[in-house]
Biopython code that builds the backbone (N, CA, C, O; Angstrom):
import numpy as np
from Bio.PDB.StructureBuilder import StructureBuilder

atoms = [
    (1, "UNK", "N", (-59.431, 37.031, 44.330)),
    (1, "UNK", "CA", (-60.027, 37.909, 43.339)),
    (1, "UNK", "C", (-61.543, 37.898, 43.517)),
    (1, "UNK", "O", (-62.150, 36.841, 43.690)),
    (2, "UNK", "N", (-62.135, 39.062, 43.473)),
    (2, "UNK", "CA", (-63.566, 39.186, 43.624)),
    (2, "UNK", "C", (-64.270, 38.841, 42.330)),
    (2, "UNK", "O", (-63.697, 38.947, 41.246)),
    (3, "UNK", "N", (-65.523, 38.425, 42.458)),
    (3, "UNK", "CA", (-66.336, 38.234, 41.269)),
    (3, "UNK", "C", (-66.697, 39.611, 40.705)),
    (3, "UNK", "O", (-66.562, 40.632, 41.379)),
    (4, "UNK", "N", (-67.148, 39.611, 39.479)),
    (4, "UNK", "CA", (-67.570, 40.872, 38.875)),
    (4, "UNK", "C", (-68.693, 41.488, 39.690)),
    (4, "UNK", "O", (-68.712, 42.699, 39.912)),
    (5, "UNK", "N", (-69.628, 40.661, 40.135)),
    (5, "UNK", "CA", (-70.745, 41.180, 40.923)),
    (5, "UNK", "C", (-70.245, 41.842, 42.206)),
    (5, "UNK", "O", (-70.753, 42.890, 42.604)),
    (6, "UNK", "N", (-69.244, 41.227, 42.857)),
    (6, "UNK", "CA", (-68.680, 41.833, 44.062)),
    (6, "UNK", "C", (-67.979, 43.145, 43.723)),
    (6, "UNK", "O", (-68.060, 44.106, 44.487)),
    (7, "UNK", "N", (-67.297, 43.191, 42.591)),
    (7, "UNK", "CA", (-66.622, 44.415, 42.167)),
    (7, "UNK", "C", (-67.621, 45.532, 41.883)),
    (7, "UNK", "O", (-67.347, 46.703, 42.145)),
    (8, "UNK", "N", (-68.772, 45.162, 41.348)),
    (8, "UNK", "CA", (-69.790, 46.169, 41.006)),
    (8, "UNK", "C", (-70.639, 46.577, 42.208)),
    (8, "UNK", "O", (-71.395, 47.545, 42.122)),
    (9, "UNK", "N", (-70.530, 45.870, 43.310)),
    (9, "UNK", "CA", (-71.372, 46.147, 44.473)),
    (9, "UNK", "C", (-71.221, 47.580, 44.974)),
    (9, "UNK", "O", (-72.171, 48.143, 45.520)),
    (10, "UNK", "N", (-70.055, 48.174, 44.800)),
    (10, "UNK", "CA", (-69.833, 49.546, 45.277)),
    (10, "UNK", "C", (-70.377, 50.599, 44.323)),
    (10, "UNK", "O", (-70.435, 51.778, 44.674)),
    (11, "UNK", "N", (-70.777, 50.194, 43.123)),
    (11, "UNK", "CA", (-71.305, 51.135, 42.134)),
    (11, "UNK", "C", (-72.759, 51.426, 42.496)),
    (11, "UNK", "O", (-73.532, 50.495, 42.723)),
    (12, "UNK", "N", (-73.142, 52.693, 42.553)),
    (12, "UNK", "CA", (-74.530, 53.022, 42.903)),
    (12, "UNK", "C", (-75.508, 52.613, 41.802)),
    (12, "UNK", "O", (-75.136, 52.403, 40.648)),
    (13, "UNK", "N", (-76.754, 52.512, 42.204)),
    (13, "UNK", "CA", (-77.825, 52.260, 41.227)),
    (13, "UNK", "C", (-78.199, 53.568, 40.570)),
    (13, "UNK", "O", (-78.056, 54.598, 41.229)),
    (14, "UNK", "N", (-78.657, 53.627, 39.358)),
    (14, "UNK", "CA", (-78.924, 52.528, 38.431)),
    (14, "UNK", "C", (-77.709, 52.118, 37.606)),
    (14, "UNK", "O", (-77.812, 51.249, 36.741)),
    (15, "UNK", "N", (-76.563, 52.736, 37.867)),
    (15, "UNK", "CA", (-75.357, 52.431, 37.092)),
    (15, "UNK", "C", (-74.939, 50.976, 37.240)),
    (15, "UNK", "O", (-74.507, 50.345, 36.275)),
    (16, "UNK", "N", (-75.070, 50.440, 38.463)),
    (16, "UNK", "CA", (-74.696, 49.038, 38.684)),
    (16, "UNK", "C", (-75.509, 48.117, 37.782)),
    (16, "UNK", "O", (-74.958, 47.216, 37.150)),
    (17, "UNK", "N", (-76.820, 48.345, 37.725)),
    (17, "UNK", "CA", (-77.663, 47.500, 36.882)),
    (17, "UNK", "C", (-77.293, 47.623, 35.404)),
    (17, "UNK", "O", (-77.351, 46.639, 34.666)),
    (18, "UNK", "N", (-76.919, 48.815, 34.975)),
    (18, "UNK", "CA", (-76.534, 49.014, 33.573)),
    (18, "UNK", "C", (-75.259, 48.236, 33.252)),
    (18, "UNK", "O", (-75.167, 47.613, 32.195)),
    (19, "UNK", "N", (-74.278, 48.266, 34.151)),
    (19, "UNK", "CA", (-73.047, 47.507, 33.932)),
    (19, "UNK", "C", (-73.307, 46.007, 34.031)),
    (19, "UNK", "O", (-72.751, 45.223, 33.261)),
    (20, "UNK", "N", (-74.145, 45.613, 34.969)),
    (20, "UNK", "CA", (-74.477, 44.188, 35.108)),
    (20, "UNK", "C", (-75.176, 43.679, 33.851)),
    (20, "UNK", "O", (-74.966, 42.536, 33.443)),
    (21, "UNK", "N", (-75.997, 44.515, 33.243)),
    (21, "UNK", "CA", (-76.677, 44.138, 32.003)),
    (21, "UNK", "C", (-75.656, 43.828, 30.900)),
    (21, "UNK", "O", (-75.816, 42.859, 30.158)),
    (22, "UNK", "N", (-74.625, 44.642, 30.797)),
    (22, "UNK", "CA", (-73.564, 44.405, 29.817)),
    (22, "UNK", "C", (-72.905, 43.050, 30.084)),
    (22, "UNK", "O", (-72.704, 42.260, 29.162)),
    (23, "UNK", "N", (-72.573, 42.790, 31.337)),
    (23, "UNK", "CA", (-71.942, 41.528, 31.721)),
    (23, "UNK", "C", (-72.870, 40.355, 31.443)),
    (23, "UNK", "O", (-72.419, 39.314, 30.964)),
    (24, "UNK", "N", (-74.152, 40.505, 31.734)),
    (24, "UNK", "CA", (-75.116, 39.431, 31.503)),
    (24, "UNK", "C", (-75.187, 39.059, 30.021)),
    (24, "UNK", "O", (-75.269, 37.879, 29.681)),
    (25, "UNK", "N", (-75.158, 40.052, 29.150)),
    (25, "UNK", "CA", (-75.172, 39.773, 27.711)),
    (25, "UNK", "C", (-73.913, 39.014, 27.312)),
    (25, "UNK", "O", (-73.982, 38.040, 26.563)),
    (26, "UNK", "N", (-72.769, 39.458, 27.811)),
    (26, "UNK", "CA", (-71.518, 38.781, 27.481)),
    (26, "UNK", "C", (-71.513, 37.348, 28.016)),
    (26, "UNK", "O", (-71.044, 36.436, 27.335)),
    (27, "UNK", "N", (-72.023, 37.146, 29.214)),
    (27, "UNK", "CA", (-72.070, 35.783, 29.788)),
    (27, "UNK", "C", (-72.994, 34.876, 28.984)),
    (27, "UNK", "O", (-72.720, 33.686, 28.826)),
    (28, "UNK", "N", (-74.077, 35.431, 28.481)),
    (28, "UNK", "CA", (-75.005, 34.630, 27.686)),
    (28, "UNK", "C", (-74.329, 34.135, 26.415)),
    (28, "UNK", "O", (-74.530, 32.995, 25.997)),
    (29, "UNK", "N", (-73.518, 35.010, 25.797)),
    (29, "UNK", "CA", (-72.853, 34.654, 24.543)),
    (29, "UNK", "C", (-71.558, 33.872, 24.764)),
    (29, "UNK", "O", (-71.090, 33.177, 23.863)),
    (30, "UNK", "N", (-70.996, 33.983, 25.931)),
    (30, "UNK", "CA", (-69.744, 33.283, 26.262)),
    (30, "UNK", "C", (-69.912, 32.607, 27.624)),
    (30, "UNK", "O", (-69.313, 33.037, 28.609)),
    (31, "UNK", "N", (-70.722, 31.555, 27.679)),
    (31, "UNK", "CA", (-71.035, 30.946, 28.979)),
    (31, "UNK", "C", (-69.830, 30.349, 29.704)),
    (31, "UNK", "O", (-69.897, 30.122, 30.912)),
    (32, "UNK", "N", (-68.742, 30.092, 29.002)),
    (32, "UNK", "CA", (-67.551, 29.549, 29.643)),
    (32, "UNK", "C", (-66.601, 30.631, 30.153)),
    (32, "UNK", "O", (-65.548, 30.321, 30.710)),
    (33, "UNK", "N", (-66.967, 31.893, 29.964)),
    (33, "UNK", "CA", (-66.124, 32.999, 30.433)),
    (33, "UNK", "C", (-66.030, 32.965, 31.955)),
    (33, "UNK", "O", (-66.976, 32.589, 32.647)),
    (34, "UNK", "N", (-64.872, 33.365, 32.452)),
    (34, "UNK", "CA", (-64.651, 33.400, 33.898)),
    (34, "UNK", "C", (-64.363, 34.832, 34.333)),
    (34, "UNK", "O", (-63.871, 35.649, 33.555)),
    (35, "UNK", "N", (-64.678, 35.115, 35.581)),
    (35, "UNK", "CA", (-64.400, 36.432, 36.140)),
    (35, "UNK", "C", (-62.903, 36.624, 36.295)),
    (35, "UNK", "O", (-62.170, 35.686, 36.613)),
    (36, "UNK", "N", (-62.465, 37.837, 36.069)),
    (36, "UNK", "CA", (-61.068, 38.161, 36.235)),
    (36, "UNK", "C", (-60.879, 39.656, 36.329)),
    (36, "UNK", "O", (-61.839, 40.415, 36.464)),
    (37, "UNK", "N", (-59.631, 40.066, 36.257)),
    (37, "UNK", "CA", (-59.280, 41.477, 36.270)),
    (37, "UNK", "C", (-58.288, 41.693, 35.148)),
    (37, "UNK", "O", (-57.362, 40.902, 34.971)),
    (38, "UNK", "N", (-58.475, 42.749, 34.397)),
    (38, "UNK", "CA", (-57.527, 43.129, 33.358)),
    (38, "UNK", "C", (-57.415, 44.643, 33.379)),
    (38, "UNK", "O", (-58.424, 45.347, 33.342)),
    (39, "UNK", "N", (-56.188, 45.142, 33.438)),
    (39, "UNK", "CA", (-55.944, 46.577, 33.531)),
    (39, "UNK", "C", (-56.707, 47.199, 34.694)),
    (39, "UNK", "O", (-57.132, 48.352, 34.625)),
    (40, "UNK", "N", (-56.877, 46.424, 35.764)),
    (40, "UNK", "CA", (-57.555, 46.908, 36.955)),
    (40, "UNK", "C", (-59.076, 46.935, 36.859)),
    (40, "UNK", "O", (-59.745, 47.439, 37.761)),
    (41, "UNK", "N", (-59.626, 46.394, 35.772)),
    (41, "UNK", "CA", (-61.070, 46.414, 35.550)),
    (41, "UNK", "C", (-61.678, 45.041, 35.792)),
    (41, "UNK", "O", (-61.060, 44.027, 35.469)),
    (42, "UNK", "N", (-62.886, 44.994, 36.359)),
    (42, "UNK", "CA", (-63.577, 43.714, 36.413)),
    (42, "UNK", "C", (-63.840, 43.260, 34.975)),
    (42, "UNK", "O", (-64.383, 44.008, 34.162)),
    (43, "UNK", "N", (-63.445, 42.029, 34.682)),
    (43, "UNK", "CA", (-63.404, 41.563, 33.302)),
    (43, "UNK", "C", (-63.851, 40.117, 33.206)),
    (43, "UNK", "O", (-63.574, 39.306, 34.091)),
    (44, "UNK", "N", (-64.544, 39.804, 32.124)),
    (44, "UNK", "CA", (-64.774, 38.411, 31.765)),
    (44, "UNK", "C", (-63.617, 37.974, 30.879)),
    (44, "UNK", "O", (-63.175, 38.718, 30.003)),
    (45, "UNK", "N", (-63.129, 36.749, 31.117)),
    (45, "UNK", "CA", (-62.018, 36.229, 30.330)),
    (45, "UNK", "C", (-62.405, 34.909, 29.678)),
    (45, "UNK", "O", (-63.170, 34.117, 30.229)),
    (46, "UNK", "N", (-61.854, 34.700, 28.494)),
    (46, "UNK", "CA", (-62.040, 33.448, 27.763)),
    (46, "UNK", "C", (-60.654, 32.958, 27.371)),
    (46, "UNK", "O", (-59.870, 33.699, 26.777)),
    (47, "UNK", "N", (-60.357, 31.721, 27.701)),
    (47, "UNK", "CA", (-59.040, 31.142, 27.401)),
    (47, "UNK", "C", (-57.903, 32.016, 27.921)),
    (47, "UNK", "O", (-56.843, 32.101, 27.301)),
    (48, "UNK", "N", (-58.131, 32.664, 29.062)),
    (48, "UNK", "CA", (-57.108, 33.502, 29.674)),
    (48, "UNK", "C", (-56.995, 34.900, 29.100)),
    (48, "UNK", "O", (-56.230, 35.719, 29.609)),
    (49, "UNK", "N", (-57.750, 35.186, 28.042)),
    (49, "UNK", "CA", (-57.705, 36.515, 27.403)),
    (49, "UNK", "C", (-58.916, 37.335, 27.813)),
    (49, "UNK", "O", (-60.009, 36.791, 27.970)),
    (50, "UNK", "N", (-58.733, 38.641, 27.987)),
    (50, "UNK", "CA", (-59.878, 39.481, 28.362)),
    (50, "UNK", "C", (-60.893, 39.573, 27.228)),
    (50, "UNK", "O", (-60.550, 39.897, 26.091)),
    (51, "UNK", "N", (-62.137, 39.284, 27.558)),
    (51, "UNK", "CA", (-63.241, 39.372, 26.600)),
    (51, "UNK", "C", (-63.896, 40.743, 26.678)),
    (51, "UNK", "O", (-64.055, 41.422, 25.663)),
    (52, "UNK", "N", (-64.276, 41.146, 27.887)),
    (52, "UNK", "CA", (-65.030, 42.385, 28.054)),
    (52, "UNK", "C", (-64.888, 42.851, 29.494)),
    (52, "UNK", "O", (-65.049, 42.068, 30.430)),
    (53, "UNK", "N", (-64.586, 44.132, 29.664)),
    (53, "UNK", "CA", (-64.514, 44.724, 30.989)),
    (53, "UNK", "C", (-65.469, 45.894, 31.084)),
    (53, "UNK", "O", (-65.921, 46.425, 30.069)),
    (54, "UNK", "N", (-65.775, 46.294, 32.308)),
    (54, "UNK", "CA", (-66.681, 47.423, 32.537)),
    (54, "UNK", "C", (-66.137, 48.296, 33.660)),
    (54, "UNK", "O", (-65.370, 47.837, 34.507)),
    (55, "UNK", "N", (-66.547, 49.560, 33.651)),
    (55, "UNK", "CA", (-66.199, 50.448, 34.758)),
    (55, "UNK", "C", (-67.208, 51.583, 34.838)),
    (55, "UNK", "O", (-67.954, 51.860, 33.899)),
    (56, "UNK", "N", (-67.198, 52.226, 36.001)),
    (56, "UNK", "CA", (-68.050, 53.394, 36.237)),
    (56, "UNK", "C", (-67.162, 54.543, 36.685)),
    (56, "UNK", "O", (-66.250, 54.365, 37.493)),
    (57, "UNK", "N", (-67.442, 55.720, 36.150)),
    (57, "UNK", "CA", (-66.781, 56.927, 36.620)),
    (57, "UNK", "C", (-67.866, 57.932, 36.981)),
    (57, "UNK", "O", (-69.055, 57.641, 36.850)),
    (58, "UNK", "N", (-67.468, 59.086, 37.423)),
    (58, "UNK", "CA", (-68.447, 60.094, 37.850)),
    (58, "UNK", "C", (-69.329, 60.559, 36.699)),
    (58, "UNK", "O", (-70.496, 60.889, 36.912)),
    (59, "UNK", "N", (-68.790, 60.589, 35.483)),
    (59, "UNK", "CA", (-69.551, 61.140, 34.357)),
    (59, "UNK", "C", (-70.119, 60.122, 33.388)),
    (59, "UNK", "O", (-71.019, 60.447, 32.615)),
    (60, "UNK", "N", (-69.605, 58.876, 33.412)),
    (60, "UNK", "CA", (-70.086, 57.905, 32.430)),
    (60, "UNK", "C", (-69.747, 56.489, 32.878)),
    (60, "UNK", "O", (-69.008, 56.266, 33.837)),
    (61, "UNK", "N", (-70.315, 55.554, 32.147)),
    (61, "UNK", "CA", (-69.991, 54.137, 32.288)),
    (61, "UNK", "C", (-69.173, 53.750, 31.068)),
    (61, "UNK", "O", (-69.257, 54.409, 30.032)),
    (62, "UNK", "N", (-68.385, 52.690, 31.179)),
    (62, "UNK", "CA", (-67.571, 52.278, 30.042)),
    (62, "UNK", "C", (-67.616, 50.771, 29.867)),
    (62, "UNK", "O", (-67.698, 50.011, 30.832)),
    (63, "UNK", "N", (-67.559, 50.366, 28.616)),
    (63, "UNK", "CA", (-67.374, 48.965, 28.264)),
    (63, "UNK", "C", (-66.070, 48.885, 27.476)),
    (63, "UNK", "O", (-65.818, 49.687, 26.576)),
    (64, "UNK", "N", (-65.252, 47.904, 27.831)),
    (64, "UNK", "CA", (-63.928, 47.735, 27.236)),
    (64, "UNK", "C", (-63.854, 46.367, 26.571)),
    (64, "UNK", "O", (-63.744, 45.357, 27.265)),
    (65, "UNK", "N", (-63.911, 46.311, 25.263)),
    (65, "UNK", "CA", (-63.730, 45.019, 24.598)),
    (65, "UNK", "C", (-62.258, 44.651, 24.395)),
    (65, "UNK", "O", (-61.958, 43.608, 23.813)),
    (66, "UNK", "N", (-61.344, 45.492, 24.866)),
    (66, "UNK", "CA", (-59.905, 45.225, 24.772)),
    (66, "UNK", "C", (-59.465, 44.981, 23.335)),
    (66, "UNK", "O", (-58.540, 44.212, 23.077)),
    (67, "UNK", "N", (-60.140, 45.646, 22.410)),
    (67, "UNK", "CA", (-59.833, 45.417, 21.002)),
    (67, "UNK", "C", (-60.303, 46.588, 20.159)),
    (67, "UNK", "O", (-61.507, 46.829, 20.063)),
    (68, "UNK", "N", (-59.388, 47.316, 19.549)),
    (68, "UNK", "CA", (-59.812, 48.365, 18.622)),
    (68, "UNK", "C", (-60.642, 47.803, 17.459)),
    (68, "UNK", "O", (-61.561, 48.465, 16.977)),
    (69, "UNK", "N", (-60.323, 46.597, 17.016)),
    (69, "UNK", "CA", (-61.073, 45.994, 15.900)),
    (69, "UNK", "C", (-62.526, 45.725, 16.288)),
    (69, "UNK", "O", (-63.425, 45.892, 15.465)),
    (70, "UNK", "N", (-62.762, 45.311, 17.531)),
    (70, "UNK", "CA", (-64.137, 45.061, 17.972)),
    (70, "UNK", "C", (-64.934, 46.361, 18.033)),
    (70, "UNK", "O", (-66.115, 46.387, 17.686)),
    (71, "UNK", "N", (-64.291, 47.430, 18.470)),
    (71, "UNK", "CA", (-64.965, 48.741, 18.479)),
    (71, "UNK", "C", (-65.220, 49.187, 17.043)),
    (71, "UNK", "O", (-66.310, 49.662, 16.724)),
    (72, "UNK", "N", (-64.227, 49.036, 16.181)),
    (72, "UNK", "CA", (-64.395, 49.433, 14.774)),
    (72, "UNK", "C", (-65.507, 48.648, 14.090)),
    (72, "UNK", "O", (-66.184, 49.176, 13.209)),
    (73, "UNK", "N", (-65.702, 47.391, 14.488)),
    (73, "UNK", "CA", (-66.729, 46.551, 13.866)),
    (73, "UNK", "C", (-68.139, 47.103, 14.074)),
    (73, "UNK", "O", (-69.038, 46.829, 13.279)),
    (74, "UNK", "N", (-68.333, 47.876, 15.140)),
    (74, "UNK", "CA", (-69.668, 48.404, 15.439)),
    (74, "UNK", "C", (-69.715, 49.929, 15.432)),
    (74, "UNK", "O", (-70.740, 50.522, 15.766)),
    (75, "UNK", "N", (-68.636, 50.547, 15.064)),
    (75, "UNK", "CA", (-68.531, 52.009, 15.114)),
    (75, "UNK", "C", (-69.708, 52.699, 14.416)),
    (75, "UNK", "O", (-70.217, 53.702, 14.917)),
    (76, "UNK", "N", (-70.137, 52.185, 13.289)),
    (76, "UNK", "CA", (-71.237, 52.799, 12.527)),
    (76, "UNK", "C", (-72.547, 52.798, 13.307)),
    (76, "UNK", "O", (-73.445, 53.585, 13.008)),
    (77, "UNK", "N", (-72.666, 51.918, 14.310)),
    (77, "UNK", "CA", (-73.895, 51.822, 15.107)),
    (77, "UNK", "C", (-73.796, 52.600, 16.420)),
    (77, "UNK", "O", (-74.691, 52.525, 17.261)),
    (78, "UNK", "N", (-72.702, 53.347, 16.589)),
    (78, "UNK", "CA", (-72.462, 54.013, 17.865)),
    (78, "UNK", "C", (-72.421, 55.528, 17.753)),
    (78, "UNK", "O", (-71.690, 56.192, 18.489)),
    (79, "UNK", "N", (-73.203, 56.071, 16.836)),
    (79, "UNK", "CA", (-73.322, 57.523, 16.762)),
    (79, "UNK", "C", (-73.870, 58.060, 18.072)),
    (79, "UNK", "O", (-74.808, 57.496, 18.635)),
    (80, "UNK", "N", (-73.297, 59.135, 18.553)),
    (80, "UNK", "CA", (-73.758, 59.732, 19.806)),
    (80, "UNK", "C", (-73.058, 59.185, 21.037)),
    (80, "UNK", "O", (-73.295, 59.668, 22.144)),
    (81, "UNK", "N", (-72.197, 58.184, 20.866)),
    (81, "UNK", "CA", (-71.422, 57.655, 21.981)),
    (81, "UNK", "C", (-70.000, 58.190, 21.906)),
    (81, "UNK", "O", (-69.488, 58.474, 20.823)),
    (82, "UNK", "N", (-69.380, 58.322, 23.046)),
    (82, "UNK", "CA", (-67.977, 58.704, 23.104)),
    (82, "UNK", "C", (-67.149, 57.430, 22.959)),
    (82, "UNK", "O", (-67.307, 56.483, 23.729)),
    (83, "UNK", "N", (-66.271, 57.421, 21.970)),
    (83, "UNK", "CA", (-65.468, 56.240, 21.678)),
    (83, "UNK", "C", (-63.988, 56.581, 21.721)),
    (83, "UNK", "O", (-63.587, 57.706, 21.421)),
    (84, "UNK", "N", (-63.195, 55.612, 22.092)),
    (84, "UNK", "CA", (-61.760, 55.694, 21.903)),
    (84, "UNK", "C", (-61.328, 54.362, 21.313)),
    (84, "UNK", "O", (-62.164, 53.521, 20.985)),
    (85, "UNK", "N", (-60.056, 54.177, 21.183)),
    (85, "UNK", "CA", (-59.543, 53.005, 20.483)),
    (85, "UNK", "C", (-60.139, 51.695, 21.008)),
    (85, "UNK", "O", (-60.468, 50.817, 20.210)),
    (86, "UNK", "N", (-60.285, 51.546, 22.302)),
    (86, "UNK", "CA", (-60.791, 50.300, 22.863)),
    (86, "UNK", "C", (-61.867, 50.477, 23.902)),
    (86, "UNK", "O", (-62.075, 49.595, 24.736)),
    (87, "UNK", "N", (-62.567, 51.615, 23.869)),
    (87, "UNK", "CA", (-63.545, 51.941, 24.901)),
    (87, "UNK", "C", (-64.803, 52.537, 24.300)),
    (87, "UNK", "O", (-64.745, 53.309, 23.342)),
    (88, "UNK", "N", (-65.944, 52.171, 24.873)),
    (88, "UNK", "CA", (-67.227, 52.779, 24.520)),
    (88, "UNK", "C", (-67.809, 53.332, 25.814)),
    (88, "UNK", "O", (-68.027, 52.594, 26.775)),
    (89, "UNK", "N", (-68.058, 54.642, 25.826)),
    (89, "UNK", "CA", (-68.621, 55.299, 27.007)),
    (89, "UNK", "C", (-70.112, 55.516, 26.799)),
    (89, "UNK", "O", (-70.563, 55.870, 25.709)),
    (90, "UNK", "N", (-70.869, 55.295, 27.875)),
    (90, "UNK", "CA", (-72.321, 55.428, 27.793)),
    (90, "UNK", "C", (-72.869, 55.866, 29.143)),
    (90, "UNK", "O", (-72.127, 55.978, 30.119)),
    (91, "UNK", "N", (-74.164, 56.109, 29.189)),
    (91, "UNK", "CA", (-74.837, 56.469, 30.436)),
    (91, "UNK", "C", (-76.070, 55.586, 30.597)),
    (91, "UNK", "O", (-76.458, 54.864, 29.679)),
    (92, "UNK", "N", (-76.671, 55.655, 31.770)),
    (92, "UNK", "CA", (-77.897, 54.884, 31.979)),
    (92, "UNK", "C", (-79.025, 55.412, 31.101)),
    (92, "UNK", "O", (-79.925, 54.663, 30.722)),
    (93, "UNK", "N", (-78.976, 56.694, 30.781)),
    (93, "UNK", "CA", (-80.000, 57.280, 29.905)),
    (93, "UNK", "C", (-79.756, 56.995, 28.430)),
    (93, "UNK", "O", (-80.665, 57.111, 27.608)),
    (94, "UNK", "N", (-78.523, 56.623, 28.100)),
    (94, "UNK", "CA", (-78.142, 56.350, 26.706)),
    (94, "UNK", "C", (-77.256, 55.097, 26.677)),
    (94, "UNK", "O", (-76.052, 55.183, 26.436)),
    (95, "UNK", "N", (-77.880, 53.914, 26.930)),
    (95, "UNK", "CA", (-77.093, 52.679, 26.974)),
    (95, "UNK", "C", (-76.717, 52.192, 25.575)),
    (95, "UNK", "O", (-77.350, 52.552, 24.582)),
    (96, "UNK", "N", (-75.684, 51.374, 25.524)),
    (96, "UNK", "CA", (-75.311, 50.724, 24.272)),
    (96, "UNK", "C", (-76.419, 49.714, 23.956)),
    (96, "UNK", "O", (-76.768, 48.903, 24.814)),
    (97, "UNK", "N", (-76.974, 49.749, 22.754)),
    (97, "UNK", "CA", (-78.050, 48.797, 22.414)),
    (97, "UNK", "C", (-77.585, 47.344, 22.546)),
    (97, "UNK", "O", (-76.431, 47.019, 22.267)),
    (98, "UNK", "N", (-78.496, 46.492, 22.969)),
    (98, "UNK", "CA", (-78.169, 45.086, 23.184)),
    (98, "UNK", "C", (-77.584, 44.427, 21.940)),
    (98, "UNK", "O", (-76.611, 43.679, 22.032)),
    (99, "UNK", "N", (-78.171, 44.700, 20.778)),
    (99, "UNK", "CA", (-77.667, 44.049, 19.569)),
    (99, "UNK", "C", (-76.238, 44.489, 19.253)),
    (99, "UNK", "O", (-75.460, 43.707, 18.706)),
    (100, "UNK", "N", (-75.888, 45.716, 19.586)),
    (100, "UNK", "CA", (-74.519, 46.187, 19.370)),
    (100, "UNK", "C", (-73.582, 45.514, 20.376)),
    (100, "UNK", "O", (-72.474, 45.118, 20.014)),
    (101, "UNK", "N", (-74.013, 45.381, 21.632)),
    (101, "UNK", "CA", (-73.196, 44.662, 22.615)),
    (101, "UNK", "C", (-72.956, 43.223, 22.160)),
    (101, "UNK", "O", (-71.850, 42.700, 22.298)),
    (102, "UNK", "N", (-73.990, 42.590, 21.619)),
    (102, "UNK", "CA", (-73.850, 41.227, 21.126)),
    (102, "UNK", "C", (-72.828, 41.157, 19.993)),
    (102, "UNK", "O", (-72.037, 40.215, 19.931)),
    (103, "UNK", "N", (-72.838, 42.134, 19.107)),
    (103, "UNK", "CA", (-71.867, 42.167, 18.015)),
    (103, "UNK", "C", (-70.447, 42.364, 18.539)),
    (103, "UNK", "O", (-69.502, 41.762, 18.029)),
    (104, "UNK", "N", (-70.301, 43.203, 19.553)),
    (104, "UNK", "CA", (-68.984, 43.439, 20.152)),
    (104, "UNK", "C", (-68.450, 42.150, 20.767)),
    (104, "UNK", "O", (-67.300, 41.774, 20.541)),
    (105, "UNK", "N", (-69.283, 41.486, 21.536)),
    (105, "UNK", "CA", (-68.862, 40.246, 22.184)),
    (105, "UNK", "C", (-68.520, 39.194, 21.133)),
    (105, "UNK", "O", (-67.510, 38.502, 21.256)),
    (106, "UNK", "N", (-69.357, 39.070, 20.098)),
    (106, "UNK", "CA", (-69.082, 38.097, 19.042)),
    (106, "UNK", "C", (-67.768, 38.386, 18.335)),
    (106, "UNK", "O", (-67.004, 37.467, 18.042)),
    (107, "UNK", "N", (-67.500, 39.658, 18.059)),
    (107, "UNK", "CA", (-66.248, 40.032, 17.390)),
    (107, "UNK", "C", (-65.057, 39.705, 18.278)),
    (107, "UNK", "O", (-64.051, 39.179, 17.801)),
    (108, "UNK", "N", (-65.164, 40.011, 19.554)),
    (108, "UNK", "CA", (-64.048, 39.748, 20.453)),
    (108, "UNK", "C", (-63.856, 38.248, 20.656)),
    (108, "UNK", "O", (-62.721, 37.773, 20.712)),
    (109, "UNK", "N", (-64.942, 37.503, 20.765)),
    (109, "UNK", "CA", (-64.829, 36.046, 20.891)),
    (109, "UNK", "C", (-64.120, 35.450, 19.680)),
    (109, "UNK", "O", (-63.279, 34.562, 19.820)),
    (110, "UNK", "N", (-64.464, 35.941, 18.496)),
    (110, "UNK", "CA", (-63.830, 35.452, 17.281)),
    (110, "UNK", "C", (-62.326, 35.729, 17.305)),
    (110, "UNK", "O", (-61.534, 34.900, 16.857)),
    (111, "UNK", "N", (-61.936, 36.881, 17.823)),
    (111, "UNK", "CA", (-60.506, 37.194, 17.938)),
    (111, "UNK", "C", (-59.802, 36.233, 18.898)),
    (111, "UNK", "O", (-58.693, 35.773, 18.630)),
    (112, "UNK", "N", (-60.452, 35.945, 19.999)),
    (112, "UNK", "CA", (-59.831, 35.117, 21.036)),
    (112, "UNK", "C", (-59.758, 33.656, 20.608)),
    (112, "UNK", "O", (-58.735, 32.996, 20.786)),
    (113, "UNK", "N", (-60.842, 33.167, 20.051)),
    (113, "UNK", "CA", (-60.934, 31.730, 19.776)),
    (113, "UNK", "C", (-60.513, 31.367, 18.349)),
    (113, "UNK", "O", (-60.386, 30.191, 18.008)),
    (114, "UNK", "N", (-60.298, 32.399, 17.517)),
    (114, "UNK", "CA", (-59.858, 32.137, 16.146)),
    (114, "UNK", "C", (-60.982, 31.718, 15.313)),
    (114, "UNK", "O", (-60.804, 31.453, 14.124)),
]
sb = StructureBuilder()
sb.init_structure("model")
sb.init_model(0)
sb.init_chain("A")
sb.init_seg("    ")
for serial, (resi, resn, name, xyz) in enumerate(atoms, 1):
    if name == "N":
        sb.init_residue(resn, " ", resi, " ")
    sb.init_atom(name, np.array(xyz, "f"), 0.0, 1.0, " ", f" {name:<3s}", serial, name[0])
structure = sb.get_structure()
């Protein structure tokens, strides 16, 4: 299995840096998280459960907290973003604010660790 950084190596700049920034925030808040894959996405895992995944497509970048509750916890702070049950879509010109990413990671960590 490749590391997240190896998985992101094929993503062009500046999108790669934007996704790496998301991962860096999650790693800071969950230093024991390990690289993995969930639903085919490069993912950080805690206690074997997916914490946060990222992906790039032609039109947007995505962060996947693998939890509708984690997205709902910050929904009020995500006006102007495209959201689905477990996905937040963004661009390099309109990134998810760091404090919102921190809240997402904290909410998901709480779900995983109880």
